[in-house]
C-alpha positions as CSV (number, residue, x, y, z in Angstrom):
1,M,-93.6,8.9,17.6
2,K,-93.9,7.3,14.1
3,E,-96.2,4.3,13.7
4,T,-93.8,1.5,12.5
5,I,-94.0,-1.9,10.8
6,L,-90.9,-4.0,11.4
7,I,-89.7,-6.2,8.5
8,L,-87.3,-9.0,9.6
9,D,-84.9,-9.8,6.7
10,F,-83.8,-13.4,6.1
11,G,-81.9,-12.5,2.9
12,S,-84.7,-12.5,0.4
13,Q,-84.2,-10.7,-2.9
14,Y,-87.7,-9.2,-2.4
15,T,-87.3,-7.7,1.1
16,Q,-86.7,-4.2,-0.1
17,L,-89.8,-4.6,-2.3
18,I,-92.0,-5.4,0.8
19,A,-90.8,-2.1,2.3
20,R,-91.5,-0.1,-0.8
21,R,-95.0,-1.5,-1.1
22,L,-95.7,-0.4,2.5
23,R,-94.3,3.0,1.9
24,E,-96.6,3.3,-1.1
25,L,-99.4,2.9,1.5
26,N,-98.0,5.9,3.4
27,V,-96.9,3.6,6.2
28,Y,-93.4,3.9,7.7
29,C,-91.5,0.6,8.0
30,E,-87.9,-0.5,8.8
31,I,-85.9,-3.5,7.6
32,H,-83.8,-5.2,10.2
33,P,-81.6,-8.4,10.0
34,W,-83.5,-11.2,11.6
35,D,-80.8,-11.7,14.2
36,K,-80.8,-8.0,15.2
37,A,-84.5,-7.6,15.6
38,P,-85.5,-4.7,17.9
39,D,-87.7,-5.2,20.9
40,L,-91.3,-4.1,20.9
41,D,-92.3,-0.5,21.8
42,D,-95.5,1.5,21.5
43,A,-94.5,2.7,17.9
44,V,-94.4,-0.9,16.5
45,K,-97.8,-1.8,15.0
46,G,-96.9,-5.1,13.3
47,V,-94.1,-7.4,12.1
48,I,-93.5,-9.0,8.7
49,L,-91.1,-12.0,8.3
50,S,-89.5,-12.0,4.8
51,G,-88.6,-14.8,2.4
52,S,-85.2,-16.3,2.3
53,P,-82.8,-18.3,0.1
54,F,-82.6,-20.8,2.9
55,S,-84.8,-23.8,3.5
56,V,-86.4,-24.0,7.0
57,R,-85.3,-27.6,7.0
58,D,-81.6,-26.6,6.8
59,E,-79.8,-26.7,10.2
60,K,-78.0,-23.5,9.3
61,S,-81.1,-21.6,8.4
62,P,-82.2,-18.5,10.3
63,K,-84.0,-19.2,13.6
64,P,-85.6,-15.9,14.8
65,Q,-87.1,-15.5,18.2
66,V,-90.6,-14.8,17.0
67,E,-92.0,-15.4,20.4
68,K,-91.3,-11.8,21.4
69,Y,-93.8,-10.7,18.8
70,K,-96.2,-13.6,18.3
71,G,-99.6,-13.1,20.0
72,K,-98.6,-9.6,21.1
73,I,-99.0,-7.7,17.9
74,P,-100.0,-8.7,14.3
75,L,-97.5,-10.9,12.6
76,L,-97.3,-11.9,8.9
77,G,-94.9,-14.5,7.6
78,V,-94.1,-14.4,3.8
79,C,-92.8,-17.6,2.1
80,F,-89.8,-18.7,4.4
81,G,-91.5,-16.7,7.2
82,A,-94.7,-18.6,6.8
83,Q,-92.9,-22.0,6.6
84,Y,-90.9,-21.1,9.7
85,L,-94.1,-20.3,11.7
86,A,-95.7,-23.6,10.5
87,Q,-92.7,-25.8,11.3
88,N,-91.7,-24.0,14.5
89,F,-95.1,-24.4,16.1
90,G,-95.8,-28.0,15.3
91,G,-96.5,-28.3,11.5
92,E,-94.5,-30.0,8.8
93,V,-92.5,-28.5,5.9
94,L,-91.3,-30.9,3.2
95,P,-89.6,-30.5,-0.2
96,S,-92.1,-29.8,-2.9
97,E,-92.8,-32.6,-5.3
98,I,-93.0,-29.9,-8.0
99,R,-90.8,-26.9,-7.5
100,E,-93.1,-23.9,-7.1
101,Y,-91.8,-20.9,-9.0
102,G,-93.7,-18.3,-11.0
103,R,-97.4,-17.6,-11.5
104,A,-100.2,-19.6,-9.8
105,N,-103.9,-18.9,-9.2
106,L,-105.8,-19.1,-6.0
107,N,-108.7,-21.6,-6.2
108,F,-109.8,-21.2,-2.6
109,V,-110.0,-17.9,-0.6
110,S,-111.6,-17.7,2.8
111,E,-113.5,-14.8,4.2
112,D,-110.7,-13.9,6.6
113,S,-109.9,-10.2,7.0
114,L,-106.4,-10.7,5.5
115,M,-108.0,-11.9,2.2
116,K,-110.8,-9.3,2.0
117,G,-111.2,-8.1,-1.6
118,V,-108.8,-10.8,-3.0
119,A,-110.5,-12.6,-5.9
120,S,-110.9,-16.4,-5.6
121,N,-108.9,-16.9,-8.8
122,S,-106.4,-14.2,-8.2
123,Q,-102.9,-14.6,-9.7
124,V,-100.1,-14.9,-7.1
125,W,-96.3,-15.3,-7.5
126,M,-94.6,-18.4,-5.9
127,S,-90.9,-18.7,-5.3
128,H,-90.0,-21.7,-3.1
129,G,-88.7,-25.3,-3.2
130,D,-90.4,-26.4,0.1
131,T,-94.1,-26.5,0.9
132,I,-96.2,-26.7,4.1
133,A,-97.4,-30.3,4.2
134,K,-99.3,-30.1,7.5
135,L,-100.5,-27.2,9.6
136,P,-100.2,-27.1,13.5
137,A,-103.3,-28.0,15.4
138,N,-104.4,-24.4,16.1
139,F,-103.7,-23.1,12.5
140,E,-106.4,-22.7,9.9
141,K,-106.2,-22.5,6.1
142,I,-107.2,-19.2,4.5
143,C,-106.2,-19.8,0.8
144,S,-105.0,-22.5,-1.6
145,T,-103.8,-22.9,-5.2
146,H,-104.1,-26.1,-7.3
147,D,-100.6,-27.3,-6.2
148,V,-100.3,-25.6,-2.8
149,E,-103.1,-26.5,-0.3
150,F,-101.8,-24.3,2.5
151,A,-101.0,-21.2,0.4
152,G,-102.1,-19.1,3.4
153,F,-103.0,-19.7,7.1
154,K,-104.0,-17.9,10.3
155,I,-103.6,-18.9,13.9
156,K,-107.0,-19.2,15.5
157,D,-107.9,-16.3,17.9
158,E,-104.6,-14.6,17.1
159,A,-103.5,-12.0,14.5
160,T,-100.7,-14.2,13.2
161,Y,-100.7,-15.1,9.5
162,G,-98.6,-16.8,6.9
163,I,-98.6,-16.9,3.1
164,Q,-96.4,-19.0,0.9
165,F,-96.6,-16.6,-2.1
166,H,-95.1,-13.1,-2.5
167,P,-97.7,-10.3,-2.3
168,E,-95.0,-7.7,-2.8
169,V,-94.2,-8.6,-6.4
170,Y,-96.2,-7.1,-9.3
171,H,-97.2,-10.5,-10.5
172,S,-99.3,-11.1,-7.4
173,L,-102.2,-9.0,-8.8
174,D,-104.0,-8.5,-5.5
175,G,-100.8,-8.5,-3.5
176,Q,-101.0,-4.8,-2.6
177,K,-104.6,-5.3,-1.4
178,L,-103.5,-8.1,0.9
179,L,-100.7,-6.0,2.3
180,E,-103.2,-3.1,2.8
181,N,-105.6,-5.5,4.6
182,F,-102.7,-6.5,7.0
183,I,-101.2,-3.0,7.5
184,V,-104.3,-0.9,7.6
185,G,-107.1,-3.4,8.5
186,I,-105.3,-5.6,11.0
187,C,-102.4,-3.5,12.3
188,K,-104.6,-0.3,12.3
189,C,-101.9,1.9,10.8
190,S,-103.1,5.5,10.1
191,Q,-101.2,6.0,6.8
192,D,-99.8,9.3,7.8
193,W,-96.2,8.8,6.5
194,T,-96.4,11.4,3.7
195,P,-93.8,13.6,2.0
196,D,-95.1,16.7,3.8
197,A,-95.0,15.0,7.2
198,F,-91.5,13.8,6.5
199,V,-90.3,17.3,5.6
200,E,-91.8,18.8,8.7
201,S,-90.4,16.2,11.1
202,T,-87.0,16.0,9.4
203,V,-86.4,19.8,9.4
204,K,-87.4,19.9,13.1
205,A,-85.0,17.1,14.0
206,L,-82.2,18.7,12.0
207,K,-82.6,22.0,13.8
208,E,-82.4,20.2,17.1
209,K,-79.4,18.1,16.1
210,L,-77.3,20.8,14.4
211,G,-78.2,24.0,16.3
212,N,-75.8,26.7,15.0
213,D,-73.2,24.2,13.7
214,K,-71.8,24.5,10.2
215,V,-72.4,21.7,7.7
216,I,-70.4,21.0,4.5
217,M,-72.0,19.1,1.7
218,G,-70.8,17.9,-1.7
219,L,-73.4,18.4,-4.4
220,S,-73.4,16.2,-7.5
221,G,-76.3,17.8,-9.4
222,G,-78.3,14.6,-8.8
223,V,-81.6,14.1,-7.1
224,D,-80.3,12.6,-3.7
225,S,-77.7,15.2,-2.9
226,S,-80.0,18.1,-4.1
227,V,-83.0,17.0,-1.9
228,A,-80.7,16.4,1.1
229,A,-79.2,19.9,0.6
230,F,-82.6,21.5,0.4
231,L,-83.7,19.9,3.7
232,L,-80.5,21.0,5.4
233,N,-80.9,24.5,4.0
234,K,-84.5,24.7,5.3
235,A,-83.2,23.8,8.7
236,I,-79.9,25.8,9.1
237,G,-79.9,28.2,6.1
238,T,-76.5,29.8,5.4
239,N,-74.7,27.5,7.9
240,L,-74.9,24.9,5.1
241,H,-71.9,25.3,2.8
242,C,-72.4,23.3,-0.4
243,I,-69.5,22.5,-2.8
244,F,-70.1,21.6,-6.4
245,V,-67.0,20.3,-8.1
246,D,-66.5,20.3,-11.9
247,N,-64.4,17.3,-12.6
248,G,-64.5,17.9,-16.3
249,L,-66.6,14.8,-16.8
250,L,-70.0,16.3,-16.6
251,R,-72.5,16.7,-19.4
252,K,-72.3,19.7,-21.8
253,D,-72.7,23.0,-20.0
254,E,-73.9,21.1,-16.9
255,Y,-71.5,22.7,-14.5
256,A,-72.6,26.3,-15.3
257,T,-76.3,25.3,-15.6
258,V,-76.6,23.4,-12.4
259,L,-74.5,25.8,-10.4
260,E,-76.7,28.7,-11.5
261,S,-79.9,26.8,-10.7
262,Y,-78.7,26.0,-7.2
263,K,-77.8,29.6,-6.5
264,G,-81.2,30.8,-8.0
265,L,-82.9,28.5,-5.5
266,G,-81.2,30.1,-2.5
267,L,-78.5,27.5,-1.7
268,N,-75.2,28.7,-0.3
269,V,-73.1,26.9,-2.9
270,K,-69.5,27.3,-4.2
271,G,-68.5,26.0,-7.6
272,V,-64.9,24.6,-8.0
273,D,-63.6,24.2,-11.5
274,A,-61.1,21.4,-11.2
275,A,-61.4,19.9,-14.6
276,D,-57.7,20.2,-15.6
277,R,-56.6,18.5,-12.4
278,F,-58.8,15.5,-13.2
279,Y,-57.6,15.3,-16.8
280,E,-54.0,15.4,-15.7
281,A,-54.5,12.7,-13.1
282,L,-56.2,10.5,-15.7
283,V,-53.6,10.8,-18.5
284,G,-52.9,7.4,-20.1
285,E,-55.2,5.3,-17.8
286,S,-57.5,2.9,-19.5
287,D,-58.4,0.4,-16.7
288,P,-62.0,1.1,-15.6
289,E,-61.5,0.4,-11.9
290,K,-58.3,2.5,-11.8
291,K,-60.1,5.3,-13.5
292,R,-62.9,5.2,-10.9
293,K,-60.3,5.3,-8.1
294,I,-58.4,8.2,-9.6
295,I,-61.6,10.2,-10.1
296,G,-62.8,9.4,-6.5
297,G,-59.3,10.2,-5.0
298,M,-59.0,13.5,-6.8
299,F,-62.6,14.4,-5.7
300,I,-61.5,13.8,-2.1
301,E,-58.4,15.9,-2.6
302,V,-60.3,18.9,-4.0
303,F,-63.2,18.5,-1.6
304,D,-60.9,18.4,1.4
305,E,-59.1,21.6,0.2
306,E,-62.3,23.4,-0.1
307,S,-63.8,22.2,3.2
308,H,-60.8,23.6,5.1
309,K,-61.8,27.0,3.9
310,V,-65.1,26.7,5.9
311,E,-64.0,27.7,9.3
312,G,-65.5,25.7,12.2
313,A,-67.4,23.1,10.1
314,K,-68.4,20.1,12.3
315,W,-70.7,18.1,10.0
316,L,-70.6,16.5,6.6
317,G,-73.9,16.2,4.8
318,Q,-74.5,13.1,2.6
319,G,-77.3,12.1,0.3
320,T,-77.3,8.5,1.6
321,I,-80.7,6.8,0.9
322,Y,-82.3,3.7,2.5
323,P,-81.1,1.1,0.1
324,D,-77.5,2.1,1.0
325,V,-78.3,1.7,4.7
326,I,-79.9,-1.7,4.1
327,E,-77.0,-3.0,2.1
328,S,-74.6,-2.1,4.8
329,V,-76.4,-4.4,7.3
330,S,-77.0,-7.4,5.1
331,A,-79.0,-10.2,6.7
332,T,-76.8,-12.8,5.1
333,G,-73.4,-11.2,5.7
334,G,-72.7,-11.4,2.0
335,P,-71.0,-9.0,-0.3
336,S,-73.6,-6.3,0.3
337,A,-72.4,-6.1,3.9
338,T,-69.7,-3.7,2.7
339,I,-70.8,-0.1,3.0
340,K,-71.0,1.6,-0.3
341,S,-69.0,4.7,-1.2
342,H,-71.6,7.3,-1.9
343,H,-71.2,8.9,-5.3
344,N,-71.9,12.5,-4.1
345,V,-69.0,12.5,-1.6
346,G,-66.7,9.9,-3.2
347,G,-66.3,7.9,0.0
348,L,-64.6,10.5,2.3
349,P,-61.9,9.3,4.6
350,D,-61.6,9.4,8.4
351,F,-59.0,12.1,8.4
352,M,-61.7,14.8,7.6
353,K,-62.9,14.3,11.2
354,L,-66.5,15.4,10.5
355,K,-69.6,14.0,11.9
356,V,-72.1,12.7,9.3
357,V,-75.7,13.9,8.8
358,E,-77.9,12.0,6.4
359,P,-81.4,13.6,6.0
360,L,-82.6,11.0,3.5
361,R,-81.3,7.8,5.1
362,L,-84.9,6.6,5.7
363,L,-86.1,7.0,2.1
364,F,-86.2,5.0,-1.1
365,K,-85.4,6.7,-4.4
366,D,-89.0,7.2,-5.4
367,E,-89.7,8.7,-2.0
368,V,-86.8,11.1,-2.4
369,R,-88.4,12.5,-5.6
370,R,-91.8,12.8,-3.8
371,V,-90.1,14.8,-1.0
372,G,-88.3,16.9,-3.5
373,R,-91.6,17.8,-5.1
374,S,-93.1,18.6,-1.7
375,L,-90.1,21.0,-1.3
376,E,-91.0,22.5,-4.7
377,I,-87.6,21.8,-6.1
378,P,-87.8,22.3,-9.9
379,E,-88.5,19.3,-12.0
380,I,-85.3,19.8,-14.0
381,I,-83.5,18.5,-10.9
382,I,-86.1,16.1,-9.4
383,G,-86.8,14.4,-12.7
384,R,-83.2,14.1,-13.7
385,H,-81.9,10.7,-14.8
386,P,-79.4,8.9,-12.5
387,F,-75.8,9.8,-13.6
388,P,-72.7,7.9,-12.5
389,G,-70.4,9.5,-10.0
390,P,-67.3,9.2,-12.3
391,G,-69.5,10.8,-15.0
392,L,-68.4,10.6,-18.6
393,G,-65.1,9.0,-17.3
394,I,-66.7,5.6,-17.4
395,R,-68.6,6.3,-20.7
396,I,-65.3,6.8,-22.5
397,L,-63.9,3.3,-23.0
398,G,-60.1,3.5,-22.8
399,D,-58.0,6.5,-21.8
400,I,-59.6,9.9,-21.3
401,T,-58.6,13.1,-23.1
402,K,-60.1,16.5,-23.2
403,E,-60.9,16.0,-26.9
404,K,-62.7,12.7,-26.2
405,V,-64.7,14.4,-23.5
406,R,-65.7,17.2,-25.9
407,I,-66.8,14.7,-28.5
408,L,-68.9,12.7,-26.0
409,Q,-70.5,15.8,-24.5
410,E,-71.6,16.9,-28.0
411,V,-73.1,13.5,-28.9
412,D,-74.7,13.1,-25.4
413,H,-76.3,16.5,-25.7
414,I,-77.9,15.6,-29.1
415,F,-79.2,12.3,-27.6
416,I,-80.6,13.7,-24.4
417,S,-82.0,16.8,-26.1
418,G,-83.7,14.6,-28.6
419,L,-85.3,12.4,-25.9
420,K,-86.8,15.6,-24.4
421,K,-88.0,16.9,-27.7
422,W,-89.7,13.7,-28.6
423,D,-91.3,13.5,-25.1
424,L,-89.3,10.3,-24.3
425,Y,-87.1,11.5,-21.5
426,D,-89.5,10.8,-18.7
427,K,-90.3,7.4,-20.1
428,V,-86.6,6.4,-19.7
429,W,-85.0,5.6,-16.4
430,Q,-81.5,6.4,-17.5
431,A,-79.9,7.3,-20.9
432,G,-76.4,8.1,-22.1
433,V,-73.8,7.6,-24.8
434,I,-70.7,5.5,-24.7
435,L,-67.6,6.5,-26.8
436,L,-66.1,3.3,-28.1
437,P,-62.4,2.5,-28.4
438,V,-62.8,1.5,-32.1
439,Q,-62.8,3.3,-35.4
440,S,-64.7,2.3,-38.5
441,V,-64.7,3.1,-42.2
442,G,-67.3,5.5,-43.5
443,V,-68.0,7.6,-46.6
444,M,-68.7,11.4,-46.4
445,G,-68.9,13.5,-49.5
446,D,-67.4,10.7,-51.7
447,E,-64.4,10.6,-49.3
448,R,-63.4,7.7,-47.2
449,T,-63.4,8.4,-43.4
450,Y,-61.9,6.4,-40.6
451,E,-63.5,7.8,-37.4
452,K,-64.9,6.9,-34.0
453,A,-68.1,5.0,-33.2
454,V,-70.6,5.6,-30.3
455,A,-73.3,3.5,-28.6
456,L,-76.5,5.0,-27.4
457,R,-78.0,3.4,-24.2
458,A,-81.5,3.9,-22.8
459,V,-83.0,1.6,-20.1
460,E,-86.1,1.3,-18.1
461,S,-85.9,0.2,-14.4
462,T,-87.4,0.9,-11.0
463,D,-84.2,0.8,-8.9
464,G,-81.3,0.0,-11.1
465,M,-81.0,-3.6,-9.8
466,T,-82.5,-4.9,-13.0
467,A,-83.0,-3.0,-16.3
468,D,-84.3,-3.6,-19.8
469,W,-83.5,-1.7,-22.9
470,V,-86.1,0.8,-24.1
471,H,-87.7,0.2,-27.5
472,L,-87.1,3.7,-28.8
473,P,-88.9,4.6,-32.1
474,Y,-87.0,3.9,-35.3
475,D,-87.7,7.3,-36.6
476,F,-86.2,8.8,-33.4
477,L,-83.1,6.7,-33.7
478,A,-82.7,7.6,-37.3
479,E,-83.0,11.3,-36.6
480,I,-80.5,11.2,-33.7
481,S,-78.0,9.1,-35.7
482,N,-78.2,11.6,-38.6
483,K,-77.7,14.6,-36.3
484,I,-74.7,13.0,-34.5
485,I,-72.9,12.0,-37.7
486,N,-73.5,15.3,-39.4
487,G,-73.0,17.5,-36.4
488,V,-70.1,16.0,-34.4
489,K,-66.8,15.9,-36.2
490,G,-64.9,12.6,-35.5
491,I,-68.0,10.3,-35.4
492,N,-69.1,8.3,-38.4
493,R,-71.1,5.4,-36.8
494,V,-73.9,5.2,-34.3
495,T,-75.1,2.0,-32.6
496,Y,-77.9,1.3,-30.1
497,D,-77.3,-1.1,-27.2
498,I,-80.1,-3.6,-26.8
499,S,-78.7,-5.6,-23.9
500,S,-80.6,-6.0,-20.6
501,K,-79.3,-6.2,-17.0
502,P,-78.6,-9.0,-16.2
503,P,-76.5,-10.2,-17.9
504,A,-75.1,-6.9,-19.0
505,T,-74.8,-3.8,-16.7
506,I,-76.4,-0.4,-17.3
507,E,-73.0,1.3,-17.7
508,W,-70.3,-0.3,-19.8
509,E,-67.6,0.2,-17.2
C-alpha cells in the first residue's frame, strides 16, 4: 500500500507543478478533479486543494465537499483552495484593491510547523484577484506580506492550513521547504517513492496482471516507449513483442542504430522498413495537419499488419505518462479533456481489440528518466531529446520528398553532432532543423546559387508547455553554419530561430 497525497484540481495551470514538487520529495501523489475526489482510505496521508481560474465568489465556481477530509487528515489549501476554506467556514473573501500577481515578500512568519525554516522576508509568488479580508473565528494567521495580511492561516487545534501564494512555483524561494513541512512534518510521509521502489512494485504488478500473455508494443526510439518496454521485458521477457517502424522520417542512420541498440540490450524487437510506403502516401501533400494524419494512419496500417503476425497477443503496451492521464480527465472539462493520441502508437483504433497496459502512467517525464537510469538503460536512450511522432515530416515545410528528407537528415546530423561535440546537447531540452519552403540567392566559387534555406531550433524547457530559445555561442553557430553550407549540397543559407513558446510553438508545424 503506497502512502498517497491527494491533490484536488480546480483547473489551475500550476496543479501538475504541485505534483511534481511532491514527487521530488519522493512522495507519491495523485491528481483528481475536484468533483471526482476519492474517499479516504488508510493510504491517504494528506490532501492539497489547488488553485483555480475561478473566483470563490462566483456562483459557478467549484464547491468541493472538503468536509470528508477536514479534521480527519492534514489539509492544505493553495490560493483558491485557501480562499474556499476561509469563505466556506465563516470568513470573507473580497476582490483585491490591488490585483496580486507576481513576486511578494513575507513580512510576518509565525512559528507554526508549516512555516518552519521559511525566512521572515522570503519571496513568494502571488497569482490571484481576490483576497481573504476576514478569517473565521477559529482560524489564526501564520504569515503575511505587505499587501496581503492573511497570506497563510491555520485552523486552531486542527491540521488544516491555507496559503494564498503558490509554493510550487520556483519564484517562491522557500516553497519547497513549506511543502516538505506539510508532507513530511505534518502528514508524516516516509519518502519511500523512489525509482528502485517503483521498478520493483511495477514489475511485480505486471507479472501478476499479464501472466503468460503476449504483449505487442510499438517502439519509437524515444524515452517513454523505451522505458515502458524495459519494464515489460523485465516482467514477461520474450512474451513482449516490440515493433520498431522506420517511416523514412527518422534522423540519419537512426533506424539501424536504435534497432541495434535495442537488440543489444536484450529486447525482443522486430524492425520494419516501411519508408517507401510513407513517402508514397505523402506525395504532393503540404498541409501540416493532413501530413500528420497520413503519417499516423500509415503507422496504424503497418503496425496492424505486423501485430497480426504475433499469434495470440492479448495486450498492447503503451508509453503513456502521467501528464497524458491528467489531461484526459480535465478538472474544467476544457480542450484538454480529449485524450491525446500517443506518439509511440499513433492512436490505435478499437478494431485491434487489444487490452492496454501502461507501465508509466503514474510518472512524470523526469521520473521516467530516473526509472530508466535505475534500469541501467544506456544514456544514449535516456538522455535523448524529445522527437515528434511524425518525425522530420513536420520539419519539412511543404510537401515531402525522399530528396528533401535526405537533405534535412544531413543538416540535422551536423547540428546534433555539433551540439554533442561542444558539450551543449545535455543543456538543450530539444533541438532540430527545419527545411524551409524558400530558396535564396547565394555565391559559391564566384558563381550565383539559388538554393534552399534551413532554420536551426534549440529550446530549453522542463515539460514542453513553455519554452525559451537557447543562447547558443556565436562561435558554435558560425561553425555549424559553415559545415552545413559547405557539406550539404542544396543548402546556401542557415538561420537560427529565436522565438519562444508562447507565442510560437517548439515545432513549426
